[in-house]
C-alpha positions as CSV (number, residue, x, y, z in Angstrom):
1,X,54.4,149.8,49.8
2,X,51.3,150.7,48.4
3,X,51.5,151.0,44.6
4,X,50.5,154.7,43.7
5,X,47.3,154.9,41.5
6,X,48.1,156.3,38.0
7,X,45.5,158.9,36.9
8,X,44.9,160.2,33.2
9,X,43.6,163.8,33.0
10,X,41.6,164.8,30.3
11,X,41.8,168.4,29.9
12,X,44.4,169.3,32.4
13,X,44.5,172.6,31.1
14,X,41.2,174.0,32.5
15,X,40.5,174.5,35.9
16,X,39.5,171.0,37.3
17,X,42.4,169.4,35.5
18,X,44.5,172.4,37.1
19,X,42.9,171.3,40.3
20,X,43.2,167.9,39.7
21,X,47.3,167.9,39.4
22,X,47.4,170.2,42.6
23,X,45.3,167.6,44.7
24,X,48.0,164.9,42.7
25,X,50.8,167.0,43.9
26,X,50.0,167.0,47.4
27,X,49.8,163.2,47.5
28,X,53.3,162.1,45.7
29,X,53.6,158.7,47.3
30,X,49.6,157.9,46.7
31,X,49.3,158.9,42.9
32,X,51.3,159.4,39.6
33,X,50.0,161.1,36.5
34,X,50.2,158.7,33.8
35,X,48.3,160.9,31.0
36,X,47.7,164.5,30.2
37,X,45.5,165.8,27.2
38,X,44.6,169.8,26.4
39,X,43.1,171.3,22.9
40,X,45.0,174.7,22.9
41,X,46.9,175.6,25.6
42,X,50.3,173.7,24.6
43,X,52.4,175.9,26.4
44,X,50.4,174.6,30.0
45,X,50.4,171.4,29.2
46,X,54.1,171.1,28.7
47,X,54.6,172.5,31.8
48,X,52.2,170.3,33.6
49,X,53.9,167.4,31.5
50,X,57.2,168.3,32.9
51,X,56.3,168.7,36.1
52,X,53.9,166.0,36.8
53,X,56.2,163.4,34.8
54,X,53.3,162.5,32.9
55,X,54.1,159.2,30.3
56,X,51.7,160.8,27.5
57,X,49.7,163.3,26.2
58,X,47.3,163.6,23.6
59,X,46.6,166.7,21.2
60,X,44.2,167.5,18.4
61,X,46.4,168.4,15.2
62,X,50.0,167.8,14.5
63,X,50.4,171.3,14.6
64,X,49.2,171.3,18.1
65,X,52.0,168.5,18.9
66,X,55.0,171.0,16.8
67,X,53.5,173.9,19.7
68,X,54.0,171.3,22.2
69,X,57.6,170.3,21.2
70,X,58.5,173.9,20.9
71,X,57.4,174.3,24.6
72,X,59.0,171.6,25.8
73,X,62.3,172.0,24.0
74,X,64.8,169.6,23.0
75,X,67.0,169.0,26.0
76,X,65.0,166.9,27.6
77,X,63.2,163.5,26.8
78,X,59.4,164.3,25.8
79,X,56.8,162.0,26.4
80,X,54.7,160.1,23.9
81,X,52.8,162.5,22.2
82,X,49.4,161.2,20.7
83,X,47.5,162.8,18.3
84,X,43.9,163.3,17.3
85,X,40.4,162.7,18.4
86,X,41.0,158.6,18.7
87,X,43.9,159.7,20.5
88,X,41.8,160.8,23.5
89,X,39.6,157.8,23.5
90,X,42.8,155.0,23.5
91,X,44.7,157.5,26.4
92,X,41.2,157.2,28.4
93,X,41.0,153.3,27.9
94,X,45.2,152.8,28.5
95,X,45.3,149.4,30.9
96,X,48.2,151.9,32.3
97,X,46.2,153.9,34.4
98,X,43.6,153.2,37.0
99,X,41.9,156.4,37.0
100,X,40.4,158.8,34.8
101,X,39.6,162.6,35.4
102,X,37.0,163.1,32.4
103,X,37.0,167.2,32.8
104,X,37.0,168.2,29.1
105,X,33.9,170.8,28.9
106,X,31.3,170.4,25.9
107,X,30.5,167.0,23.9
108,X,34.0,166.6,22.5
109,X,34.6,165.1,25.8
110,X,31.8,162.4,25.5
111,X,33.9,160.0,23.5
112,X,36.5,159.9,25.9
113,X,34.3,159.5,29.1
114,X,32.1,156.7,27.7
115,X,35.7,154.8,26.9
116,X,36.9,155.0,30.3
117,X,33.9,153.6,31.4
118,X,33.5,151.0,29.1
119,X,37.2,149.9,30.4
120,X,36.0,150.0,33.8
121,X,38.4,152.5,35.1
122,X,37.6,155.1,38.4
123,X,35.8,157.7,36.2
124,X,35.9,161.1,37.9
125,X,33.4,162.8,35.9
126,X,33.1,166.6,35.6
127,X,32.1,166.3,32.0
128,X,28.3,166.9,32.0
129,X,27.7,165.6,28.5
130,X,28.6,162.3,29.2
131,X,25.2,162.5,30.9
132,X,23.1,164.9,29.6
133,X,23.3,163.5,26.2
134,X,24.3,160.1,27.1
135,X,23.1,159.2,30.2
136,X,21.6,156.0,29.8
137,X,24.2,154.7,27.4
138,X,27.1,156.1,30.0
139,X,24.9,153.9,33.1
140,X,24.5,151.3,31.2
141,X,28.5,151.3,30.1
142,X,29.3,151.9,34.0
143,X,27.2,148.5,34.9
144,X,28.6,146.9,32.5
145,X,32.2,147.1,33.2
146,X,32.3,147.5,36.5
147,X,33.6,150.8,36.5
148,X,33.7,152.9,39.6
149,X,31.8,156.8,38.7
150,X,32.6,159.5,41.3
151,X,30.7,162.6,40.6
152,X,33.1,165.8,40.7
153,X,30.5,168.3,39.9
154,X,30.6,170.4,43.6
155,X,26.7,169.7,43.7
156,X,26.5,165.8,42.5
157,X,29.6,164.7,45.1
158,X,27.6,166.5,47.7
159,X,24.8,164.4,47.1
160,X,26.8,160.9,46.5
161,X,28.4,161.9,50.2
162,X,25.1,162.2,51.5
163,X,23.9,158.5,50.1
164,X,24.5,155.3,51.3
165,X,26.6,153.7,49.1
166,X,28.8,151.2,51.0
167,X,32.2,152.3,50.1
168,X,31.2,151.2,46.5
169,X,30.8,154.1,43.6
170,X,28.4,152.2,41.4
171,X,25.6,152.7,39.0
172,X,22.4,152.3,40.7
173,X,19.2,150.9,38.9
174,X,16.9,152.7,41.3
175,X,16.3,155.5,44.0
176,X,18.7,154.9,47.2
177,X,16.6,153.4,49.9
178,X,14.7,155.7,52.2
179,X,15.6,158.6,50.1
180,X,12.5,161.3,49.4
181,X,14.5,164.1,47.5
182,X,17.4,165.6,46.0
183,X,17.8,169.0,46.6
184,X,20.4,171.0,44.5
185,X,22.2,174.4,45.8
186,X,22.6,177.1,43.3
187,X,24.3,180.3,44.4
188,X,22.1,182.3,41.6
189,X,25.3,183.2,39.7
190,X,25.4,187.5,39.5
191,X,22.4,188.7,38.6
192,X,20.4,186.6,41.0
193,X,18.5,189.7,42.2
194,X,17.9,190.8,38.7
195,X,14.9,189.9,36.0
196,X,15.6,188.2,33.0
197,X,14.1,191.1,30.9
198,X,16.2,193.5,32.5
199,X,19.2,191.8,31.4
200,X,19.3,192.1,27.8
201,X,22.4,194.7,27.6
202,X,24.6,192.1,29.7
203,X,28.0,191.2,28.4
204,X,30.2,188.4,28.4
205,X,32.5,190.1,31.3
206,X,29.6,190.5,33.4
207,X,28.3,186.9,32.9
208,X,31.7,185.4,33.6
209,X,32.2,187.2,37.0
210,X,30.6,184.5,39.4
211,X,30.4,186.2,42.9
212,X,31.7,182.6,44.6
213,X,33.4,180.1,41.8
214,X,36.5,180.6,40.0
215,X,35.4,178.4,36.7
216,X,36.2,179.1,32.9
217,X,34.1,181.4,30.8
218,X,31.4,178.8,29.2
219,X,30.7,177.5,32.4
220,X,30.8,180.5,33.9
221,X,28.0,181.9,31.4
222,X,26.0,178.4,32.2
223,X,26.1,179.1,35.9
224,X,24.9,182.8,35.0
225,X,21.9,181.7,33.1
226,X,21.3,179.1,35.5
227,X,21.3,176.3,32.4
228,X,24.1,174.7,34.5
229,X,21.8,174.0,37.1
230,X,19.6,172.3,34.6
231,X,22.3,170.3,33.4
232,X,22.7,169.1,37.0
233,X,19.0,168.5,37.6
234,X,19.8,165.8,34.4
235,X,23.0,164.5,35.7
236,X,21.5,163.8,39.0
237,X,18.3,161.8,37.3
238,X,21.2,159.5,35.6
239,X,23.5,159.3,38.6
240,X,21.2,158.5,41.3
241,X,18.0,157.0,39.1
242,X,16.1,159.6,40.6
243,X,13.0,160.4,38.7
244,X,12.7,164.2,37.8
245,X,9.7,165.1,40.5
246,X,12.1,164.1,43.3
247,X,14.7,166.4,42.3
248,X,14.6,170.0,43.3
249,X,16.5,173.9,43.3
250,X,16.8,176.0,45.9
251,X,19.2,179.0,45.6
252,X,22.0,179.4,48.4
253,X,24.0,182.5,47.6
254,X,26.5,181.6,50.0
255,X,27.6,178.5,48.2
256,X,28.3,176.9,51.3
257,X,25.8,174.3,51.4
258,X,26.8,172.4,48.3
259,X,23.5,170.0,48.0
260,X,21.4,168.2,50.3
261,X,19.6,164.8,50.5
262,X,16.3,164.5,51.9
263,X,15.0,161.5,53.6
264,X,11.7,159.8,54.2
265,X,11.8,160.0,58.1
266,X,12.1,163.9,57.7
267,X,16.1,164.3,58.0
268,X,17.8,166.2,55.5
269,X,21.4,165.3,54.9
270,X,23.8,168.3,53.8
271,X,27.5,168.6,52.6
272,X,28.7,171.9,53.7
273,X,32.6,173.4,52.8
274,X,34.6,176.2,50.7
275,X,33.4,176.7,47.1
276,X,36.9,175.0,45.9
277,X,36.7,172.1,43.3
278,X,39.6,170.5,44.9
279,X,37.4,169.2,47.8
280,X,35.1,167.3,45.6
281,X,38.5,166.1,43.3
282,X,40.1,165.0,46.6
283,X,37.2,163.1,47.6
284,X,36.9,161.5,44.0
285,X,40.7,160.5,44.1
286,X,40.5,159.2,47.6
287,X,37.8,157.7,47.8
288,X,36.5,155.9,50.1
289,X,39.4,157.6,52.2
290,X,39.7,161.1,53.1
291,X,42.6,162.9,51.8
292,X,44.3,166.6,52.0
293,X,42.8,168.7,49.5
294,X,44.7,171.9,50.3
295,X,41.4,173.7,51.0
296,X,41.1,175.6,53.9
297,X,38.3,174.3,56.9
298,X,35.0,176.2,57.0
299,X,34.6,178.3,59.9
300,X,30.5,178.4,59.9
301,X,30.5,181.3,62.6
302,X,32.7,183.4,60.1
303,X,30.6,182.3,57.4
304,X,27.4,183.5,59.6
305,X,23.9,183.6,57.5
306,X,23.2,181.0,55.3
307,X,19.9,181.9,52.7
308,X,17.7,180.0,51.1
309,X,14.9,180.7,48.6
310,X,13.0,179.2,46.0
311,X,14.0,180.2,42.1
312,X,11.4,181.6,40.0
313,X,11.1,179.8,36.8
314,X,9.7,182.2,35.0
315,X,12.6,184.5,35.6
316,X,15.0,181.4,34.7
317,X,14.1,180.5,31.3
318,X,17.0,178.4,31.1
319,X,16.7,176.2,34.2
320,X,12.7,176.4,33.3
321,X,13.9,174.7,29.4
322,X,16.0,172.1,31.6
323,X,13.4,170.6,33.4
324,X,11.0,170.9,30.0
325,X,13.8,168.7,28.4
326,X,14.2,166.3,31.1
327,X,10.5,165.4,31.0
328,X,10.2,165.3,26.8
329,X,13.4,162.4,26.8
330,X,16.8,162.1,26.2
331,X,16.5,163.5,22.6
332,X,15.4,167.1,24.0
333,X,18.5,166.5,26.4
334,X,20.7,166.4,23.7
335,X,19.1,169.0,21.5
336,X,18.9,171.7,25.0
337,X,22.6,170.9,25.5
338,X,23.6,171.3,21.6
339,X,21.6,174.4,21.6
340,X,23.2,175.9,24.6
341,X,26.8,175.6,23.5
342,X,26.3,177.3,20.1
343,X,24.4,180.1,21.7
344,X,27.1,180.8,25.1
345,X,29.8,180.5,22.2
346,X,27.9,183.2,20.0
347,X,27.3,185.4,23.3
348,X,31.1,184.7,24.1
349,X,32.0,186.2,20.8
350,X,29.4,189.3,21.2
351,X,27.1,187.8,18.0
352,X,24.2,187.2,20.4
353,X,22.8,188.8,23.4
354,X,22.7,187.3,27.0
355,X,19.0,187.0,27.1
356,X,18.6,185.3,23.4
357,X,20.5,182.5,25.1
358,X,17.1,181.1,26.0
359,X,15.4,181.8,22.8
360,X,17.9,180.0,20.6
361,X,17.4,177.2,22.9
362,X,13.7,177.2,23.0
363,X,13.8,177.1,19.2
364,X,16.0,174.3,18.9
365,X,13.9,172.5,21.6
366,X,10.7,173.4,18.9
367,X,12.8,172.1,16.1
368,X,13.5,168.7,18.0
369,X,10.2,167.7,19.1
370,X,9.2,168.1,15.4
371,X,11.8,165.4,14.1
372,X,10.6,161.9,14.3
373,X,11.8,159.4,16.6
374,X,15.4,158.6,16.2
375,X,16.8,155.7,17.9
376,X,19.8,156.8,20.5
377,X,21.1,153.4,21.2
378,X,24.6,153.7,20.1
379,X,27.3,156.8,20.5
380,X,26.8,157.1,16.9
381,X,23.4,157.9,17.3
382,X,23.9,160.7,19.8
383,X,26.6,162.3,18.2
384,X,24.5,162.4,14.8
385,X,21.4,164.2,16.5
386,X,23.8,166.7,18.6
387,X,25.5,167.5,15.1
388,X,21.6,168.1,13.8
389,X,20.8,170.2,17.0
390,X,23.8,172.4,16.5
391,X,23.1,173.1,13.0
392,X,19.4,173.7,14.2
393,X,20.5,176.4,16.8
394,X,23.3,178.1,14.7
395,X,20.3,178.9,12.3
396,X,18.2,180.2,15.3
397,X,21.3,182.0,16.6
398,X,21.9,183.9,12.9
399,X,17.8,184.2,12.3
């Protein structure tokens, strides 16, 4: 009998975490849940821990731990409760689990994702900041520890599926042989047919109404501005050791083709499927085997036409700024991500207009360009620059 793979889910109450638990529940003899973590939704975390029989939960504060205990009740034996930021790192590197789903949104998920890589886990990476802010450090950790790295973003997962990998999910040191270009697809979001200048009055509700995908509020706004796609370009650069000039973005409104790989002989391989995150999650959990995800089959005849168009960078300033940051280097990428998090939070709180998101990012990148060169060889270096960038972005957002 095969021993089930033990899985830890960082950020289990978010959309990726919930979908991961859905896939795991379909394969009770293949996977067991070791640990779950959450930031605020303690009632849902308690239900998830009960349903999945998780042995450990990690929460941010003692107050959150008390809320978890209240939600759990007193009649049943509770899982071990670990508290604080360091608990995330310890849970991610715990020898009791073999695979870690890194799905905490934002820079808060970076230390734990890095810890999982350093511990040699199978890392299912859904946290963008691990690569956007700390790409060189993170990929070096994967190589040094022998960890497996499987991208969960639908676009990077699609590219991974279209590349030769010989049943091994490692960290490459150069582009795959014969590959000319990586092509990331983007739906274009809810405003793809409108000019940027027309969007100043957009509300958070409108920005979060994605036409194809069901996602959290922050990533929905990122998808609308296409900053999300810019972060994915930066991720692809690190994940696949691909120079920026060999990474392209194409608008594909139907979200059926999730990304493509162009080869030197003129061939283009694409991965197609329903817009459902359980597909890449199941691929990451089961790799190199294919397992049931619960996602319905794609009917191309029913899908009908598939459209593609070049993005207009003048009308997509956040995407343009992302390419600019990637060309400028790691410090600019850290500033880009930090500024976007600050700006999107202000927009969702109705303290900043939609179009001002790009202004805050631009002003923060200008600030970072004027800073003296800073070594970014450690996680502490990266966190320090991230914090200074956030301060600069807050000044820009309030100015």
